[in-house]
C-alpha positions as CSV (number, residue, x, y, z in Angstrom):
1,X,-100.6,91.9,-129.9
2,X,-100.4,94.1,-126.8
3,X,-102.8,96.9,-126.0
4,X,-101.3,99.7,-124.0
5,X,-103.9,101.1,-121.6
6,X,-101.8,102.8,-118.9
7,X,-98.2,103.9,-118.3
8,X,-96.0,101.1,-119.8
9,X,-92.4,100.3,-119.6
10,X,-91.2,98.7,-122.8
11,X,-88.1,96.7,-122.1
12,X,-86.3,95.9,-125.3
13,X,-83.9,93.0,-125.0
14,X,-81.9,90.7,-127.3
15,X,-80.6,87.1,-127.0
16,X,-77.1,86.4,-125.7
17,X,-77.1,89.5,-123.5
18,X,-76.4,88.8,-119.9
19,X,-77.9,92.1,-118.7
20,X,-81.1,91.5,-120.8
21,X,-81.4,88.0,-119.3
22,X,-80.9,89.3,-115.8
23,X,-83.5,92.0,-116.2
24,X,-86.0,89.5,-117.7
25,X,-85.5,87.1,-114.8
26,X,-85.4,89.8,-112.1
27,X,-88.0,90.7,-109.4
28,X,-89.8,93.6,-110.9
29,X,-91.5,94.8,-107.8
30,X,-90.2,98.3,-108.3
31,X,-92.6,98.5,-111.3
32,X,-95.8,97.5,-109.6
33,X,-97.6,100.7,-110.6
34,X,-97.0,100.3,-114.3
35,X,-97.2,97.7,-117.0
36,X,-93.9,96.1,-118.1
37,X,-93.7,94.6,-121.6
38,X,-90.6,92.8,-122.8
39,X,-89.9,93.1,-126.5
40,X,-87.3,91.9,-129.0
41,X,-86.7,92.4,-132.7
42,X,-85.6,88.7,-133.1
43,X,-86.6,85.4,-131.6
44,X,-84.5,83.7,-129.0
45,X,-83.0,80.9,-131.0
46,X,-81.0,79.5,-128.0
47,X,-84.1,79.2,-125.8
48,X,-82.6,81.2,-123.0
49,X,-86.0,82.8,-122.4
50,X,-87.9,79.6,-122.4
51,X,-88.3,79.5,-118.6
52,X,-88.7,83.3,-118.2
53,X,-91.3,84.4,-115.7
54,X,-92.8,86.8,-118.3
55,X,-93.2,86.6,-122.1
56,X,-91.1,88.3,-124.7
57,X,-93.0,89.8,-127.6
58,X,-91.2,89.5,-130.9
59,X,-92.1,92.8,-132.6
60,X,-89.5,94.1,-135.1
61,X,-92.0,96.5,-136.7
62,X,-93.0,98.1,-133.4
63,X,-89.3,98.6,-132.6
64,X,-88.8,100.3,-135.9
65,X,-91.7,102.5,-135.3
66,X,-90.2,103.5,-131.9
67,X,-86.8,103.9,-133.5
68,X,-85.2,101.4,-131.2
69,X,-82.2,100.0,-132.9
70,X,-79.8,98.8,-130.3
71,X,-81.0,96.9,-127.3
72,X,-80.8,96.7,-124.3
73,X,-83.0,99.7,-124.2
74,X,-86.2,100.9,-122.4
75,X,-89.0,103.2,-123.4
76,X,-91.6,104.6,-121.0
77,X,-94.8,105.1,-122.9
78,X,-97.8,107.1,-121.8
79,X,-100.6,105.8,-124.2
80,X,-103.2,108.1,-122.7
81,X,-101.2,111.2,-123.5
82,X,-99.8,109.6,-126.7
83,X,-96.2,110.3,-125.5
84,X,-92.9,108.7,-124.9
85,X,-92.1,110.0,-121.4
86,X,-88.4,108.9,-121.3
87,X,-86.1,106.3,-122.7
88,X,-82.6,105.0,-122.0
89,X,-80.1,102.3,-122.0
90,X,-81.0,99.3,-119.8
91,X,-78.6,98.2,-117.2
92,X,-80.7,96.9,-114.3
93,X,-84.1,97.2,-112.6
94,X,-82.9,99.6,-109.9
95,X,-81.2,101.9,-112.4
96,X,-84.3,102.0,-114.7
97,X,-86.6,102.5,-111.7
98,X,-84.6,105.5,-110.5
99,X,-84.5,107.0,-114.0
100,X,-88.3,106.8,-114.6
101,X,-89.3,107.6,-111.0
102,X,-90.2,111.2,-111.7
103,X,-92.6,110.1,-114.5
104,X,-94.6,107.7,-112.3
105,X,-97.8,108.7,-110.5
106,X,-97.3,109.6,-106.9
């Protein structure tokens, strides 16, 4: 269970996805102002996430509620306002950081 208390980037990944793996193992310094939560609809049966620097939450029901059907995907959630601020296809940390920059506190 994850409690969202501030602006949160939900990073939805899947197994056997090179871009997903790269994002999970990347330096996420660009997101220091917000929480970052990695999620997947299915478990990693090949153990490619076993040594990941951060956990991956297996939450198919949450992804259904967010209407996320095709990872890799990201959703920027503002739990205080109860809004999804933006969402998009996940390619890499710099790309996502640029796309969400206008929604971050300055």
